[in-house]
C-alpha positions, 0 to 999 in steps of 0.5 A, spaced: 500 500 500 506 505 502 508 503 494 502 507 491 501 512 496 508 513 494 506 513 487 501 517 487 505 523 490 510 522 485 505 523 480 502 530 483 509 533 483 510 531 476 504 535 474 506 541 478 511 541 475 507 540 469 503 547 471 510 550 473 511 549 465 505 551 462 504 558 467 511 559 465 511 559 458 504 562 458 506 568 461 513 568 458 508 568 451 504 574 453 510 578 455 513 577 449 506 579 445 506 586 450 513 587 447 510 585 440 505 590 440 509 596 444 514 595 439 510 595 434 
């Protein structure tokens, strides 16, 4: 049973990492778009 809990925790950690990457790309893209609009 314990290994199952650890597997779930590992998956949750991976999902959090994925969300970090998505939000990083999202904010990076937004910044690029804003800069693009400001400069052009």
